[in-house]
All heavy atoms as an XYZ file, in Angstrom:
684
protein
N      -5.997     23.001      6.398
C      -5.681     21.628      6.056
C      -6.805     20.734      6.574
O      -7.149     20.787      7.734
C      -4.334     21.254      6.685
C      -3.887     19.873      6.354
S      -2.331     19.498      7.207
C      -1.301     19.124      5.826
N      -7.336     19.920      5.718
C      -8.389     18.994      6.122
C      -7.796     17.614      6.330
O      -6.642     17.368      5.976
C      -9.480     18.906      5.039
O      -8.920     18.267      3.888
C     -10.023     20.269      4.679
N      -8.597     16.706      6.884
C      -8.145     15.339      7.086
C      -7.714     14.666      5.798
O      -6.868     13.793      5.790
N      -8.278     15.128      4.675
C      -7.916     14.529      3.386
C      -6.552     15.005      2.901
O      -5.986     14.408      2.004
C      -8.982     14.854      2.339
C     -10.314     14.276      2.672
N     -10.569     12.921      2.611
C     -11.455     14.857      3.104
C     -11.814     12.700      2.977
N     -12.383     13.860      3.281
N      -6.036     16.091      3.502
C      -4.751     16.624      3.087
C      -3.582     16.035      3.871
O      -2.435     16.291      3.546
C      -4.713     18.151      3.274
C      -5.721     18.858      2.397
O      -6.009     18.344      1.297
O      -6.228     19.905      2.818
N      -3.863     15.262      4.909
C      -2.796     14.704      5.734
C      -2.025     13.645      4.963
O      -2.611     12.894      4.182
C      -3.378     14.091      7.010
C      -4.075     15.061      7.954
C      -4.701     14.297      9.107
C      -3.095     16.102      8.473
N      -0.702     13.567      5.198
C       0.067     12.524      4.521
C      -0.364     11.153      5.041
O      -0.827     11.030      6.178
C       1.514     12.831      4.901
C       1.423     13.633      6.147
C       0.122     14.376      6.082
N      -0.216     10.127      4.229
C      -0.609      8.792      4.690
C       0.268      8.348      5.860
O       1.444      8.724      5.944
C      -0.383      7.909      3.460
C       0.541      8.662      2.584
C       0.342     10.126      2.889
N      -0.316      7.588      6.743
C       0.447      7.050      7.861
C       1.401      5.980      7.354
O       1.083      5.256      6.406
C      -0.499      6.456      8.904
C      -1.410      7.454      9.603
C      -2.395      6.715     10.498
C      -0.599      8.447     10.398
N       2.571      5.845      7.988
C       3.513      4.817      7.538
C       2.958      3.422      7.817
O       2.253      3.214      8.802
C       4.762      5.088      8.372
C       4.263      5.802      9.583
C       3.070      6.585      9.137
N       3.276      2.496      6.944
C       2.855      1.107      7.127
C       3.962      0.292      7.767
O       3.734     -0.812      8.235
C       2.442      0.483      5.803
C       1.217      1.116      5.228
N      -0.034      0.935      5.766
C       1.066      1.941      4.172
C      -0.912      1.622      5.066
N      -0.272      2.247      4.088
N       5.202      0.841      7.750
C       6.334      0.154      8.368
C       7.329      1.183      8.882
O       7.591      2.179      8.218
C       7.039     -0.768      7.382
C       8.266     -1.431      7.987
C       8.900     -2.448      7.083
O       8.215     -3.273      6.507
N      10.218     -2.399      6.962
N       7.857      0.904     10.062
C       8.932      1.704     10.638
C      10.099      0.766     10.887
O       9.909     -0.386     11.289
C       8.482      2.357     11.940
C       7.321      3.342     11.800
C       6.798      3.748     13.168
C       7.759      4.562     11.003
N      11.319      1.263     10.665
C      12.497      0.425     10.833
C      13.622      1.258     11.423
O      13.867      2.371     10.966
C      12.904     -0.153      9.478
C      14.073     -1.091      9.525
C      14.302     -1.759      8.189
O      13.379     -2.325      7.598
N      15.532     -1.692      7.713
N      14.282      0.717     12.446
C      15.394      1.414     13.099
C      16.422      0.417     13.590
O      16.099     -0.732     13.909
C      14.889      2.227     14.301
C      14.216      3.509     13.890
O      14.916      4.412     13.393
O      12.985      3.608     14.043
N      17.657      0.905     13.708
C      18.739      0.132     14.296
C      18.818      0.438     15.784
O      18.550      1.568     16.205
C      20.071      0.481     13.633
C      20.116      0.092     12.167
O      19.329     -0.791     11.757
O      20.938      0.659     11.435
N      19.200     -0.571     16.564
C      19.285     -0.436     18.012
C      20.328     -1.429     18.519
O      20.546     -2.470     17.905
C      17.895     -0.699     18.656
C      17.417     -2.103     18.410
C      17.891     -0.391     20.129
N      20.982     -1.078     19.609
C      21.871     -2.023     20.277
C      21.124     -2.626     21.447
O      20.639     -1.898     22.321
C      23.157     -1.325     20.759
O      23.837     -0.774     19.620
C      24.080     -2.304     21.469
N      21.014     -3.936     21.440
C      20.268     -4.631     22.485
C      21.008     -4.553     23.811
O      22.236     -4.651     23.859
C      20.060     -6.090     22.095
N      20.231     -4.379     24.869
C      20.799     -4.405     26.211
C      21.125     -5.830     26.624
O      20.857     -6.789     25.887
N      21.710     -6.009     27.808
C      22.057     -7.346     28.294
C      20.839     -8.274     28.278
O      19.774     -7.911     28.749
C      22.523     -7.100     29.729
C      22.912     -5.650     29.764
C      22.019     -4.956     28.769
N      20.998     -9.420     27.679
C      19.889    -10.364     27.577
C      19.150    -10.269     26.265
O      18.334    -11.126     25.947
N      19.418     -9.235     25.463
C      18.922     -9.120     24.102
C      17.424     -9.158     23.905
O      16.651     -8.761     24.769
N      17.041     -9.647     22.731
C      15.646     -9.722     22.298
C      15.321    -11.180     21.970
O      16.111    -11.871     21.319
C      15.419     -8.849     21.076
N      14.153    -11.645     22.401
C      13.734    -13.035     22.183
C      13.002    -13.173     20.851
O      12.088    -12.395     20.554
C      12.812    -13.479     23.316
C      12.293    -14.896     23.178
S      13.591    -16.141     23.252
C      13.975    -16.089     24.999
N      13.414    -14.167     20.070
C      12.737    -14.454     18.800
C      12.115    -15.845     18.848
O      12.561    -16.716     19.600
C      13.714    -14.386     17.610
O      14.643    -15.471     17.701
C      14.449    -13.056     17.566
N      11.089    -16.042     18.033
C      10.428    -17.347     17.967
C      11.330    -18.401     17.328
O      11.306    -19.561     17.724
C       9.138    -17.257     17.143
C       8.040    -16.475     17.845
O       8.174    -16.161     19.047
O       7.032    -16.172     17.164
N      12.124    -17.997     16.340
C      12.866    -18.965     15.537
C      14.194    -19.396     16.136
O      14.564    -20.573     16.028
C      13.130    -18.402     14.122
C      11.878    -18.143     13.321
C      11.271    -16.755     13.574
O      11.814    -15.985     14.400
O      10.251    -16.455     12.941
N      14.951    -18.464     16.710
C      16.327    -18.781     17.132
C      16.637    -18.381     18.572
O      17.785    -18.442     18.988
C      17.371    -18.156     16.176
C      17.263    -18.757     14.785
C      17.249    -16.647     16.123
N      15.640    -17.964     19.319
C      15.899    -17.558     20.702
C      16.421    -16.135     20.776
O      15.995    -15.261     20.019
N      17.365    -15.911     21.664
C      17.871    -14.562     21.961
C      18.822    -14.057     20.877
O      19.724    -14.775     20.452
C      18.614    -14.565     23.312
C      17.663    -14.904     24.458
C      19.316    -13.239     23.566
C      16.672    -13.826     24.789
N      18.610    -12.796     20.460
C      19.563    -12.075     19.612
C      20.149    -10.952     20.452
O      19.426    -10.286     21.201
C      18.884    -11.467     18.382
C      18.224    -12.403     17.379
C      17.698    -11.599     16.189
C      19.185    -13.476     16.901
N      21.443    -10.729     20.327
C      22.113     -9.659     21.069
C      22.937     -8.815     20.105
O      23.117     -9.168     18.946
C      23.045    -10.247     22.149
O      24.026    -11.075     21.512
C      22.271    -11.066     23.175
N      23.440     -7.700     20.603
C      24.299     -6.854     19.794
C      23.516     -5.831     18.992
O      22.458     -5.360     19.415
N      24.053     -5.490     17.810
C      23.430     -4.485     16.944
C      22.335     -5.141     16.120
O      22.590     -6.061     15.330
C      24.478     -3.842     16.037
C      25.485     -3.025     16.826
O      25.119     -2.494     17.895
O      26.646     -2.921     16.381
N      21.105     -4.664     16.315
C      19.930     -5.245     15.680
C      19.158     -4.193     14.899
O      19.248     -3.003     15.187
C      19.002     -5.849     16.744
C      19.620     -6.854     17.704
C      18.606     -7.254     18.766
C      20.147     -8.071     16.961
N      18.384     -4.654     13.930
C      17.444     -3.814     13.211
C      16.049     -4.330     13.523
O      15.801     -5.533     13.429
C      17.711     -3.851     11.695
O      19.050     -3.411     11.456
C      16.736     -2.964     10.936
N      15.160     -3.406     13.913
C      13.788     -3.741     14.265
C      12.860     -3.148     13.202
O      12.974     -1.965     12.867
C      13.400     -3.145     15.637
C      14.404     -3.536     16.717
C      11.962     -3.507     16.006
C      14.435     -4.972     17.092
N      11.939     -3.954     12.686
C      10.927     -3.479     11.741
C       9.545     -3.759     12.333
O       9.258     -4.882     12.742
C      11.068     -4.170     10.393
N       8.730     -2.722     12.392
C       7.360     -2.822     12.896
C       6.436     -2.478     11.736
O       6.509     -1.381     11.188
C       7.148     -1.856     14.080
O       8.174     -2.095     15.048
C       5.793     -2.053     14.717
N       5.594     -3.441     11.357
C       4.773     -3.317     10.147
C       3.291     -3.447     10.506
O       2.899     -4.414     11.161
C       5.179     -4.435      9.189
C       4.560     -4.429      7.847
C       5.162     -5.514      6.937
N       6.612     -5.391      6.817
C       7.487     -6.251      7.362
N       7.101     -7.279      8.055
N       8.786     -6.052      7.186
N       2.501     -2.478     10.072
C       1.060     -2.513     10.324
C       0.421     -3.674      9.570
O       0.763     -3.954      8.422
C       0.416     -1.201      9.891
N      -0.506     -4.349     10.250
C      -1.274     -5.439      9.670
C      -2.752     -5.080      9.708
O      -3.161     -4.250     10.525
C      -1.062     -6.729     10.469
C       0.352     -7.279     10.542
C       0.398     -8.451     11.514
C       0.827     -7.705      9.162
N      -3.564     -5.716      8.901
C      -5.009     -5.498      8.999
C      -5.513     -5.934     10.379
O      -4.924     -6.799     11.021
C      -5.590     -6.398      7.903
C      -4.457     -6.711      6.991
C      -3.214     -6.642      7.826
N      -6.575     -5.313     10.830
C      -7.203     -5.737     12.069
C      -6.615     -5.138     13.327
O      -6.840     -5.657     14.414
N      -5.831     -4.067     13.197
C      -5.329     -3.384     14.375
C      -4.153     -4.050     15.068
O      -3.945     -3.874     16.268
N      -3.361     -4.813     14.329
C      -2.174     -5.449     14.883
C      -0.950     -5.045     14.066
O      -1.066     -4.443     13.001
C      -2.319     -6.969     14.880
C      -3.237     -7.461     15.937
N      -4.601     -7.384     15.831
C      -2.977     -8.014     17.133
C      -5.151     -7.878     16.919
N      -4.181     -8.272     17.732
N       0.220     -5.396     14.589
C       1.467     -5.113     13.886
C       2.409     -6.293     14.015
O       2.484     -6.936     15.064
C       2.124     -3.857     14.432
N       3.120     -6.547     12.946
C       4.169     -7.556     12.915
C       5.468     -6.886     13.332
O       5.783     -5.777     12.886
C       4.282     -8.086     11.488
O       5.529     -8.680     11.266
N       6.229     -7.556     14.210
C       7.511     -7.009     14.645
C       8.576     -8.051     14.345
O       8.513     -9.185     14.833
C       7.491     -6.663     16.140
C       6.343     -5.697     16.428
C       8.831     -6.067     16.563
C       5.963     -5.600     17.876
N       9.538     -7.657     13.505
C      10.618     -8.557     13.143
C      11.950     -7.925     13.509
O      12.069     -6.706     13.659
C      10.577     -8.909     11.643
O      10.557     -7.702     10.871
C       9.344     -9.736     11.309
N      12.959     -8.783     13.640
C      14.282     -8.327     14.071
C      15.344     -9.101     13.293
O      15.144    -10.252     12.921
C      14.448     -8.516     15.608
C      14.250     -9.953     16.009
C      15.765     -7.980     16.111
N      16.448     -8.432     13.038
C      17.580     -9.073     12.374
C      18.863     -8.490     12.945
O      18.857     -7.397     13.529
C      17.547     -8.853     10.860
C      17.827     -7.441     10.454
C      17.947     -7.225      8.950
O      18.153     -6.116      8.562
N      17.830     -8.222      8.107
N      19.958     -9.231     12.792
C      21.258     -8.635     13.062
C      21.454     -7.566     11.996
O      21.220     -7.826     10.814
C      22.374     -9.671     12.988
C      22.401    -10.602     14.186
C      22.025    -11.928     14.063
C      22.790    -10.129     15.437
C      22.048    -12.772     15.158
C      22.810    -10.971     16.538
C      22.445    -12.283     16.390
O      22.454    -13.105     17.478
N      21.836     -6.373     12.395
C      21.991     -5.273     11.450
C      22.923     -5.680     10.308
O      24.024     -6.171     10.541
C      22.526     -4.015     12.168
O      21.596     -3.664     13.197
C      22.693     -2.849     11.214
N      22.428     -5.533      9.086
C      23.195     -5.864      7.891
C      23.008     -7.294      7.402
O      23.461     -7.633      6.313
N      22.329     -8.125      8.182
C      22.104     -9.518      7.777
C      20.900     -9.597      6.830
O      20.158     -8.627      6.666
C      21.863    -10.387      9.002
N      20.702    -10.754      6.235
C      19.559    -10.954      5.352
C      18.369    -11.568      6.071
O      17.229    -11.314      5.710
C      19.958    -11.852      4.175
C      20.933    -11.181      3.228
C      21.240    -12.044      2.023
O      20.411    -12.912      1.669
O      22.307    -11.859      1.433
N      18.616    -12.395      7.080
C      17.557    -13.135      7.750
C      16.807    -12.254      8.739
O      17.407    -11.532      9.528
C      18.121    -14.344      8.514
C      18.831    -15.351      7.649
C      20.287    -14.973      7.394
O      20.816    -14.049      8.062
O      20.886    -15.565      6.492
N      15.480    -12.351      8.705
C      14.610    -11.669      9.667
C      13.958    -12.721     10.548
O      13.634    -13.815     10.077
C      13.516    -10.877      8.946
C      14.024     -9.630      8.305
C      14.473     -9.500      7.023
C      14.138     -8.336      8.901
N      14.854     -8.206      6.794
C      14.649     -7.464      7.931
C      13.839     -7.833     10.171
C      14.882     -6.120      8.178
C      14.068     -6.482     10.419
C      14.586     -5.645      9.429
N      13.756    -12.381     11.817
C      13.138    -13.276     12.789
C      11.956    -12.571     13.444
O      11.945    -11.350     13.575
C      14.149    -13.691     13.857
C      15.395    -14.307     13.274
C      16.579    -13.576     13.195
C      15.388    -15.607     12.776
C      17.722    -14.131     12.649
C      16.527    -16.168     12.225
C      17.696    -15.430     12.164
O      18.819    -15.987     11.612
N      11.000    -13.351     13.891
C       9.810    -12.816     14.554
C      10.133    -12.528     16.013
O      10.583    -13.432     16.733
C       8.656    -13.831     14.482
O       8.405    -14.138     13.107
C       7.397    -13.289     15.144
N       9.906    -11.300     16.461
C      10.064    -10.982     17.871
C       8.946    -11.702     18.616
O       7.772    -11.606     18.243
C       9.980     -9.468     18.104
C      10.298     -9.014     19.527
C      11.764     -9.262     19.866
C       9.961     -7.549     19.709
N       9.291    -12.456     19.640
C       8.293    -13.218     20.398
C       7.192    -12.281     20.885
O       7.467    -11.197     21.391
C       8.966    -13.952     21.570
O       9.927    -14.877     21.035
C       7.959    -14.698     22.414
N       5.954    -12.707     20.687
C       4.790    -11.896     21.038
C       4.182    -11.174     19.855
O       3.138    -10.548     19.975
N       4.839    -11.246     18.707
C       4.323    -10.637     17.485
C       3.431    -11.648     16.772
O       3.733    -12.845     16.793
C       5.484    -10.249     16.578
O       5.032     -9.789     15.338
N       2.325    -11.217     16.167
C       1.877     -9.834     16.038
C       1.315     -9.301     17.356
O       0.757    -10.044     18.152
C       0.796     -9.888     14.961
C       0.305    -11.297     14.977
C       1.452    -12.155     15.445
N       1.505     -8.000     17.527
C       1.058     -7.320     18.746
C      -0.072     -6.355     18.400
O      -0.114     -5.817     17.293
C       2.225     -6.541     19.353
N      -0.979     -6.135     19.342
C      -2.043     -5.160     19.087
C      -1.464     -3.744     18.995
O      -0.543     -3.396     19.740
C      -2.981     -5.298     20.283
C      -2.256     -6.109     21.289
C      -1.102     -6.774     20.639
N      -1.991     -2.974     18.066
C      -1.578     -1.570     17.961
C      -2.189     -0.778     19.121
O      -3.391     -0.900     19.380
C      -2.055     -0.960     16.643
C      -1.257     -1.323     15.406
C      -1.963     -0.806     14.157
C       0.152     -0.778     15.490
N      -1.385      0.034     19.796
C      -1.946      0.872     20.857
C      -2.746      2.014     20.250
O      -2.657      2.290     19.049
C      -0.712      1.393     21.592
C       0.368      1.385     20.571
C       0.053      0.223     19.658
N      -3.482      2.692     21.076
C      -4.292      3.829     20.629
C      -3.435      4.871     19.910
O      -3.890      5.525     18.978
C      -4.983      4.458     21.835
C      -5.910      5.594     21.498
C      -6.563      6.115     22.731
N      -7.220      5.000     23.422
C      -8.422      5.050     23.956
N      -9.099      6.172     23.913
N      -8.944      4.008     24.548
N      -2.169      5.023     20.345
C      -1.272      6.021     19.755
C      -0.691      5.593     18.409
O       0.030      6.355     17.779
C      -0.138      6.350     20.723
C      -0.632      7.038     21.974
O      -1.742      7.611     21.964
O       0.101      7.005     22.979
N      -0.940      4.356     17.991
C      -0.566      3.923     16.657
C       0.775      3.225     16.525
O       1.441      2.879     17.501
N       1.156      3.029     15.275
C       2.346      2.260     14.912
C       3.621      2.872     15.487
O       4.477      2.156     16.006
C       2.445      2.153     13.381
C       3.521      1.223     12.841
C       3.197     -0.237     13.185
C       3.650      1.385     11.334
N       3.767      4.182     15.404
C       4.988      4.832     15.892
C       5.170      4.611     17.389
O       6.290      4.384     17.857
C       4.962      6.324     15.566
N       4.081      4.636     18.146
C       4.168      4.415     19.595
C       4.593      2.979     19.893
O       5.431      2.745     20.775
C       2.840      4.735     20.259
N       4.037      2.016     19.171
C       4.423      0.625     19.371
C       5.880      0.424     19.006
O       6.635     -0.211     19.750
C       3.537     -0.298     18.534
C       3.898     -1.783     18.584
C       3.800     -2.330     20.009
C       3.022     -2.580     17.628
N       6.308      0.985     17.890
C       7.692      0.848     17.445
C       8.649      1.438     18.484
O       9.645      0.797     18.839
C       7.856      1.536     16.084
C       9.202      1.377     15.474
N       9.657      0.170     14.983
C      10.196      2.272     15.269
C      10.882      0.334     14.497
N      11.225      1.600     14.658
N       8.344      2.623     18.990
C       9.189      3.256     20.008
C       9.254      2.409     21.270
O      10.321      2.263     21.883
C       8.672      4.657     20.329
N       8.123      1.813     21.663
C       8.091      0.957     22.844
C       8.969     -0.278     22.641
O       9.734     -0.662     23.529
C       6.649      0.557     23.158
C       6.559     -0.327     24.387
O       7.002      0.110     25.474
O       6.054     -1.459     24.269
N       8.882     -0.891     21.467
C       9.696     -2.074     21.184
C      11.180     -1.713     21.185
O      12.006     -2.439     21.758
C       9.281     -2.720     19.845
C      10.281     -3.781     19.412
C       7.887     -3.312     19.955
N      11.536     -0.587     20.576
C      12.943     -0.169     20.584
C      13.451     -0.003     22.012
O      14.562     -0.438     22.340
C      13.118      1.144     19.820
C      12.927      1.080     18.304
C      12.988      2.484     17.716
C      13.944      0.168     17.654
N      12.646      0.610     22.870
C      13.040      0.805     24.263
C      13.200     -0.533     24.977
O      14.151     -0.738     25.723
C      12.019      1.679     24.989
C      12.410      1.995     26.420
C      13.742      2.718     26.520
O      14.132      3.510     25.664
N      14.476      2.427     27.571
N      12.285     -1.461     24.734
C      12.379     -2.800     25.359
C      13.666     -3.499     24.947
O      14.327     -4.118     25.765
C      11.182     -3.660     24.947
C       9.879     -3.252     25.570
C       8.757     -4.135     24.994
N       7.484     -3.662     25.402
C       6.891     -4.009     26.548
N       7.503     -4.827     27.356
N       5.717     -3.530     26.855
N      13.992     -3.429     23.661
C      15.214     -4.088     23.159
C      16.446     -3.411     23.753
O      17.405     -4.086     24.132
C      15.228     -4.122     21.624
C      16.558     -4.634     21.097
C      14.078     -4.977     21.102
N      16.443     -2.088     23.851
C      17.578     -1.389     24.481
C      17.780     -1.850     25.926
O      18.896     -1.905     26.402
C      17.352      0.125     24.472
C      17.607      0.777     23.155
C      17.521      2.289     23.250
N      17.517      2.864     21.931
C      16.437      3.341     21.299
N      15.264      3.350     21.911
N      16.525      3.810     20.089
N      16.690     -2.143     26.612
C      16.784     -2.612     27.997
C      17.223     -4.065     28.061
O      17.795     -4.486     29.069
C      15.440     -2.440     28.697
C      15.083     -0.994     28.938
C      13.682     -0.825     29.517
O      12.931     -1.784     29.646
N      13.350      0.402     29.839
N      16.938     -4.841     27.018
C      17.358     -6.240     26.976
C      16.476     -7.141     27.808
O      15.256     -6.955     27.873
N      17.099     -8.105     28.452
C      16.350     -9.025     29.300
C      15.443     -9.966     28.543
O      14.408    -10.369     29.054
N      15.796    -10.306     27.298
C      14.927    -11.170     26.489
C      13.675    -10.456     26.047
O      12.575    -10.985     26.116
N      13.835     -9.220     25.583
C      12.698     -8.358     25.205
C      11.751     -9.062     24.250
O      12.171     -9.765     23.334
C      13.217     -7.073     24.560
N      10.457     -8.867     24.495
C       9.396     -9.410     23.640
C       8.422     -8.304     23.307
O       8.425     -7.242     23.929
C       8.646    -10.577     24.333
C       9.588    -11.737     24.606
C       7.969    -10.125     25.601
N       7.545     -8.559     22.339
C       6.470     -7.627     21.995
C       5.337     -7.822     22.984
O       5.050     -8.935     23.389
C       5.982     -7.891     20.578
N       4.704     -6.756     23.375
C       3.562     -6.847     24.309
C       2.366     -6.190     23.703
O       2.412     -5.207     23.117
C       3.882     -6.179     25.629
C       4.747     -7.037     26.489
N       4.291     -7.640     27.620
C       6.040     -7.407     26.372
C       5.268     -8.327     28.183
N       6.334     -8.190     27.438
């Protein structure tokens, strides 16, 4: 298998998570708590947009600190880190 045979990297990852005490901080409406959906989307220039919504809702909000720089490990590593931060709560933001 050569590098040309590898599947394309995902441009967006999305998962549901239950926010820990203190929830996740958004730019538009402040803290969101409870069952949330997090979407991490690759942007040009080595950054990613991170948005959050109440699971099943239509409105998406910007997680404070987004766009965030992509780590060396890529989009999946950033997404996993954000999910862990939201699970911990405390007004989680993107770093």
